[in-house]
C-alpha positions in Angstrom: -21.8 -118.2 -72.0 -19.9 -121.1 -72.9 -16.3 -120.9 -70.9 -15.9 -124.3 -69.5 -14.9 -126.0 -72.8 -12.4 -123.7 -73.9 -8.7 -122.7 -71.9 -9.2 -119.0 -71.7 -12.5 -116.5 -70.7 -9.9 -114.0 -72.5 -7.4 -113.7 -74.7 -6.3 -109.6 -75.3 -4.8 -110.0 -79.2 -2.4 -107.4 -79.9 -0.9 -107.3 -76.2 2.3 -106.0 -76.9 1.1 -102.3 -78.7 0.7 -99.4 -77.4 -2.6 -99.9 -76.1 -2.9 -103.6 -75.8 -0.2 -103.5 -72.7 -2.6 -101.1 -70.9 -5.6 -104.0 -71.7 -3.2 -106.3 -70.4 -2.4 -104.8 -67.1 -6.3 -103.9 -66.6 -7.0 -107.6 -67.3 -4.2 -108.8 -64.6 -5.6 -106.1 -62.1 -9.3 -107.8 -62.3 -7.7 -111.5 -62.0 -6.7 -110.1 -58.3 -9.9 -108.4 -57.5 -11.1 -109.5 -54.4 -14.7 -109.3 -55.5 -14.3 -111.8 -58.0 -15.9 -115.4 -57.1 -14.2 -117.6 -59.7 -10.4 -117.7 -61.1 -10.0 -116.0 -64.4 -8.0 -117.7 -67.3 -6.7 -115.8 -70.1 -4.0 -115.2 -72.2 -2.0 -112.8 -74.3 -1.9 -113.2 -78.1 0.6 -111.7 -81.0 3.8 -112.1 -83.5 6.5 -112.7 -80.6 6.9 -114.7 -77.6 9.8 -111.9 -76.7 7.5 -108.9 -76.9 4.7 -110.8 -75.0 6.8 -111.9 -71.8 8.0 -108.6 -71.8 4.6 -107.1 -71.4 3.5 -109.9 -68.8 6.8 -108.9 -66.8 6.0 -104.8 -66.9 2.6 -105.5 -66.0 4.4 -107.7 -63.3 6.2 -105.4 -61.8 4.0 -102.5 -61.9 1.4 -104.1 -60.1 3.8 -106.2 -57.7 2.4 -109.4 -58.9 6.0 -111.5 -59.4 4.4 -114.9 -60.2 2.1 -113.2 -63.4 4.0 -114.4 -66.2 3.7 -118.3 -65.1 -0.4 -117.5 -64.9 -1.2 -116.0 -68.0 -1.5 -118.0 -71.6 0.8 -117.1 -74.4 -0.5 -117.5 -78.0 1.7 -116.9 -80.8 -0.7 -115.7 -84.0 -0.4 -112.9 -86.7 -3.0 -111.5 -88.6 -1.5 -112.7 -92.2 -2.1 -116.0 -91.1 -5.7 -117.4 -91.0 -4.7 -120.2 -89.7 -2.8 -118.8 -86.5 -6.4 -116.8 -85.9 -8.3 -119.4 -85.9 -6.2 -121.4 -83.5 -6.3 -118.6 -80.9 -10.0 -118.0 -81.7 -11.0 -121.8 -80.6 -9.1 -121.5 -77.4 -10.8 -118.4 -76.1 -14.4 -117.3 -75.2 -13.8 -114.0 -75.6 -11.2 -112.0 -77.7 -10.2 -108.3 -77.1 -8.9 -107.1 -80.2 -6.1 -104.3 -80.2 -4.9 -104.4 -83.4 -5.7 -101.3 -85.3 -6.1 -99.2 -87.5 -9.0 -102.0 -87.8 -9.9 -100.7 -91.4 -6.8 -102.9 -92.6 -6.3 -105.7 -89.6 -9.8 -106.0 -87.8 -12.1 -108.0 -90.4 -9.7 -111.1 -90.4 -10.0 -111.4 -86.5 -13.7 -111.0 -86.6 -14.2 -113.9 -89.3 -11.9 -116.0 -87.5 -13.9 -115.4 -84.1 -17.1 -116.4 -85.7 -16.2 -119.3 -87.8 -14.8 -120.6 -84.3 -17.3 -119.7 -81.9 -15.5 -117.2 -80.1 -17.4 -113.5 -79.1 -15.1 -110.6 -79.8 -14.5 -106.6 -78.4 -12.7 -103.9 -80.2 -11.9 -100.5 -79.4 -12.3 -99.0 -83.0 -13.3 -95.8 -83.2 -13.5 -96.0 -87.3 -17.0 -95.5 -88.4 -16.5 -96.8 -91.5 -15.4 -100.5 -90.5 -17.9 -100.8 -87.5 -20.5 -100.2 -90.2 -19.4 -102.3 -92.5 -18.6 -105.2 -90.2 -22.0 -105.0 -89.1 -23.4 -104.8 -92.6 -21.4 -108.1 -93.4 -21.3 -110.6 -90.1 -24.5 -109.2 -88.2 -26.5 -112.7 -89.4 -23.5 -114.8 -89.5 -22.7 -114.1 -85.7 -26.5 -114.7 -85.2 -26.0 -118.2 -86.2 -23.2 -119.2 -84.5 -24.6 -117.3 -81.5 -21.7 -114.9 -80.4 -21.5 -111.2 -80.1 -18.9 -108.9 -82.2 -19.3 -105.7 -80.1 -17.0 -102.7 -81.6 -16.4 -99.4 -80.3 -15.8 -100.4 -76.5 -13.5 -97.9 -75.0 -13.6 -94.3 -74.8 -14.7 -94.1 -78.2 -17.7 -95.0 -77.9 -19.0 -96.4 -74.0 -19.3 -93.4 -72.4 -21.2 -91.4 -75.0 -23.5 -94.8 -76.0 -24.2 -95.8 -72.5 -24.6 -91.8 -71.7 -27.4 -91.0 -73.6 -29.1 -94.5 -72.0 -28.3 -93.4 -68.2 -29.6 -89.9 -69.3 -32.9 -91.6 -70.8 -32.9 -94.1 -67.8 -32.8 -91.3 -64.8 -35.7 -88.7 -66.9 -38.6 -89.0 -65.4 -40.6 -89.1 -69.1 -39.6 -89.3 -72.7 -35.9 -88.1 -73.6 -35.9 -87.1 -77.2 -33.3 -85.0 -77.7 -29.1 -85.2 -76.3 -26.0 -83.0 -76.7 -22.7 -84.1 -75.0 -19.7 -82.1 -74.5 -16.4 -83.6 -74.0 -14.0 -81.8 -72.0 -10.0 -83.4 -71.6 -8.2 -82.3 -68.2 -4.4 -82.1 -68.6 -1.7 -82.0 -65.6 1.1 -79.8 -66.2 2.8 -81.1 -68.8 0.0 -81.5 -71.1 -1.6 -84.0 -73.6 -0.1 -86.4 -75.9 -2.0 -89.1 -78.0 -0.3 -92.0 -79.7 -0.1 -92.0 -83.3 -2.2 -95.3 -84.0 -5.3 -92.9 -83.4 -3.8 -90.2 -85.5 -3.2 -92.7 -88.5 -7.2 -94.3 -87.8 -8.3 -90.5 -88.2 -6.1 -89.9 -91.4 -7.1 -93.0 -93.1 -10.9 -92.7 -92.2 -11.6 -88.7 -93.4 -9.3 -89.4 -96.9 -12.3 -92.4 -97.4 -15.2 -90.2 -96.7 -16.7 -91.1 -99.9 -16.7 -95.1 -99.4 -18.3 -94.2 -96.0 -21.5 -92.8 -98.1 -21.4 -95.1 -100.4 -21.6 -97.8 -97.7 -24.7 -95.9 -95.9 -26.5 -95.2 -98.9 -26.0 -99.2 -99.9 -27.9 -100.1 -96.7 -30.9 -98.7 -97.7 -32.3 -98.2 -93.8 -35.4 -96.6 -93.3 -35.0 -92.9 -91.5 -35.8 -93.5 -87.9 -38.6 -91.2 -86.7 -38.1 -88.0 -85.1 -39.8 -87.7 -81.6 -40.1 -83.8 -80.5 -38.1 -81.0 -82.7 -35.5 -81.9 -84.6 -32.0 -81.4 -83.1 -30.3 -78.1 -84.4 -27.0 -78.4 -85.2 -24.3 -75.8 -84.2 -22.1 -73.9 -86.1 -18.6 -75.2 -86.2 -17.2 -73.2 -83.5 -20.1 -72.4 -80.8 -20.0 -71.3 -77.5 -21.5 -73.0 -74.9 -23.1 -71.1 -71.9 -23.3 -73.8 -69.5 -19.9 -74.6 -70.1 -18.7 -71.0 -70.3 -16.3 -72.1 -73.3 -16.2 -72.6 -76.6 -16.7 -76.0 -78.6 -16.4 -77.6 -81.7 -18.0 -81.0 -83.4 -16.5 -84.2 -82.2 -15.1 -86.1 -85.0 -15.1 -89.3 -83.1 -17.5 -92.5 -84.0 -19.4 -91.3 -81.1 -22.7 -89.9 -83.1 -22.6 -93.0 -85.5 -22.3 -95.3 -82.7 -25.2 -93.8 -80.5 -27.5 -93.2 -83.5 -26.9 -97.3 -84.5 -27.9 -97.8 -80.8 -30.9 -95.7 -80.9 -31.9 -97.9 -84.4 -31.5 -101.2 -82.6 -33.6 -99.9 -79.6 -36.2 -98.5 -81.8 -36.8 -101.5 -84.1 -36.1 -104.2 -81.7 -37.2 -103.0 -78.3 -39.4 -100.4 -79.4 -37.8 -97.6 -77.5 -38.7 -94.5 -78.3 -35.6 -92.9 -80.5 -32.8 -90.3 -79.1 -31.6 -87.8 -81.1 -27.7 -86.9 -80.6 -25.1 -84.4 -81.2 -21.6 -84.7 -80.1 -19.3 -81.8 -79.7 -15.5 -81.0 -77.8 -15.0 -77.9 -75.6 -12.0 -76.4 -76.3 -11.3 -73.6 -73.9 -11.1 -69.7 -74.9 -10.0 -68.2 -78.0 -6.5 -68.8 -78.2 -7.3 -72.8 -78.3 -9.7 -72.1 -81.2 -7.5 -70.2 -83.3 -4.6 -73.1 -82.8 -7.4 -76.1 -83.4 -8.8 -73.9 -86.6 -5.0 -73.8 -88.3 -4.9 -77.5 -87.4 -8.1 -78.3 -88.7 -7.6 -76.8 -92.1 -3.9 -78.3 -92.3 -5.2 -81.7 -91.5 -8.6 -81.4 -94.1 -6.0 -80.1 -96.8 -3.7 -82.5 -96.7 -5.8 -85.7 -95.9 -7.4 -85.4 -99.2 -3.8 -86.4 -101.1 -1.8 -89.2 -101.5 1.3 -87.8 -100.4 -0.3 -85.2 -97.9 -1.4 -88.6 -95.9 2.1 -90.1 -96.5 3.2 -86.3 -94.8 0.1 -86.4 -91.9 1.5 -90.1 -90.7 5.2 -89.3 -90.8 5.0 -86.3 -88.7 2.2 -86.4 -86.3 3.7 -84.1 -83.9 4.3 -81.1 -86.5 0.7 -81.3 -88.2 -1.4 -81.9 -84.6 0.0 -78.8 -83.0 2.0 -81.3 -80.8 -1.2 -83.4 -79.7 -0.2 -86.7 -81.4 3.1 -88.4 -81.5 5.1 -91.6 -82.4 5.9 -92.1 -78.6 2.6 -91.5 -77.1 2.0 -90.0 -73.4 4.3 -90.2 -70.6 3.3 -92.0 -67.5 3.2 -88.7 -65.7 0.6 -87.1 -68.8 -1.4 -90.5 -68.5 -1.2 -89.7 -64.8 -2.5 -86.2 -64.6 -5.2 -86.6 -67.3 -9.2 -87.0 -66.8 -11.8 -86.7 -68.7 -15.6 -85.3 -68.6 -18.4 -86.0 -70.9 -21.6 -83.7 -69.9 -24.7 -84.5 -71.3 -27.6 -82.0 -71.8 -30.8 -83.4 -72.9 -34.3 -82.3 -73.6 -37.9 -84.3 -73.9 -41.2 -84.3 -72.3 -43.1 -85.6 -69.1 -45.3 -88.5 -68.6 -48.5 -87.7 -70.2 -46.9 -85.4 -72.4 -47.4 -85.8 -76.1 -44.6 -84.6 -77.8 -47.1 -83.6 -81.3 -47.2 -79.9 -81.5 -45.8 -79.4 -77.7 -42.4 -78.2 -76.7 -40.1 -80.2 -74.8 -41.0 -79.0 -71.1 -38.3 -81.5 -69.3 -34.3 -80.8 -69.3 -31.6 -83.0 -67.8 -28.0 -82.7 -67.3 -25.9 -86.0 -66.5 -22.4 -86.3 -66.5 -19.8 -89.4 -67.0 -15.9 -88.6 -65.4 -13.2 -90.5 -65.4 -9.5 -91.0 -65.4 -7.5 -90.4 -69.2 -9.2 -91.5 -71.7 -7.4 -93.8 -74.6 -5.3 -95.6 -72.0 -7.0 -95.8 -68.5 -10.6 -95.2 -69.7 -10.4 -97.5 -72.7 -8.8 -100.7 -70.8 -11.1 -100.1 -68.2 -14.1 -100.0 -70.4 -13.0 -102.7 -72.9 -12.2 -105.2 -69.8 -15.2 -104.5 -68.4 -17.3 -104.6 -71.2 -16.0 -108.3 -72.0 -16.5 -109.1 -68.6 -20.5 -108.2 -68.8 -20.3 -110.6 -71.5 -19.2 -113.6 -69.4 -21.4 -112.8 -66.8 -24.5 -111.1 -67.5 -25.3 -113.3 -70.7 -29.3 -113.7 -69.9 -29.5 -109.5 -70.1 -27.7 -109.5 -73.9 -29.5 -109.4 -76.8 -31.1 -113.3 -77.3 -29.3 -114.3 -80.0 -25.5 -113.1 -81.0 -24.7 -110.9 -84.2 -22.8 -107.4 -84.2 -23.8 -104.7 -81.9 -22.8 -101.6 -80.6 -21.9 -101.3 -76.8 -25.2 -99.6 -76.0 -27.3 -102.4 -78.3 -25.1 -105.2 -76.4 -25.4 -103.9 -72.8 -28.5 -101.3 -72.2 -30.3 -104.0 -70.3 -27.0 -105.2 -68.0 -25.2 -104.5 -64.9 -22.2 -102.2 -67.4 -23.1 -98.8 -66.1 -22.9 -100.4 -62.4 -19.3 -101.9 -63.1 -17.8 -99.0 -64.8 -18.9 -96.9 -61.6 -17.1 -99.2 -59.3 -13.9 -99.1 -61.4 -13.6 -95.3 -61.7 -15.6 -94.4 -65.1 -18.3 -92.6 -63.1 -22.3 -92.1 -64.3 -24.1 -89.1 -62.4 -27.0 -86.7 -62.8 -26.4 -83.1 -62.1 -30.0 -81.5 -63.0 -33.2 -82.5 -63.9 -36.1 -79.6 -63.9 -39.5 -79.3 -65.3 -39.5 -76.0 -68.1 
């Protein structure tokens, strides 16, 4: 990518926000990686110079880098000021957009990036935003030769690239995958910042518009290969993991399906069916989550209900979400495991009238999902854009992570940075 014409290879927009602070730290860490062969000029961007300066000072202290603040550019810009976004985009090769909820604040950044020739990566887990941006801006981005890649954090790089990894490791044709997310916490439990909670509230409150968007896109169905993947019950027992699970309500299914469509239509690869679940442990956890889910689904239907959900996240989420977010101890003690169970056909076996005869189990493991794994995934995706351009889709456009990075070394990069992909078992049935 044309980095030499712009002062900054990377610009972290929203660097003083809750997640943006962690992304800033991760870029600073990458800047001094001993394996780097060239310098990494970068900047932070946001509304307040003082807040951005404080974020850099905090990162400098944490990383033992007293000169960090003087090495990083500061760009003042505001989501409400399009001219300031244009100025930011003109200075960047890749913008890392950390300002959400994206349904409210994401589009002006994408527009500014495309118009000014910068690529953009975000960490949105909002299917309606992601799908609408692809519909509105794919051709414009392609004309400009820039890459707009959404959902490049924990939502949904582990799931999207995990399916691709599973397909690549199967000695045959992968036709269907179920994934099960397990979140591990330490003695102080889990906490998630309420920014994620707000995005979920607005998303569930606007489901009808997502359906309208999908109907309006008039996409042809992707063909089914092998038997149709059956949906599990809303609460089901996973024998392999010895625990109960519920459907995963994040963006993973939407993102993986869009990737599989792209790979089928553009690279003629066999499409993979996909379903996502999250493990919830024993029956006590199931009951607690059932009540939280019923509360949420009832209140999210009404304007006043949504206001209450936003105002009291800790109460309505039974302590899972808070305005303060997790403590450093909670972050340090947390991790995730995403387990994939795939099935398909051995080489030379037709999917017509035959049952799948190969099974495979793979895993993606990593540190705390929201504020450690997400910055790692986002920053490594951005660096892949900078350094692995020959293996990206030929023209620019709006892509899922899997569509953009399926032929790159991103999985290798993630493995080196603590998000590890591995095969657990593979067998013919």
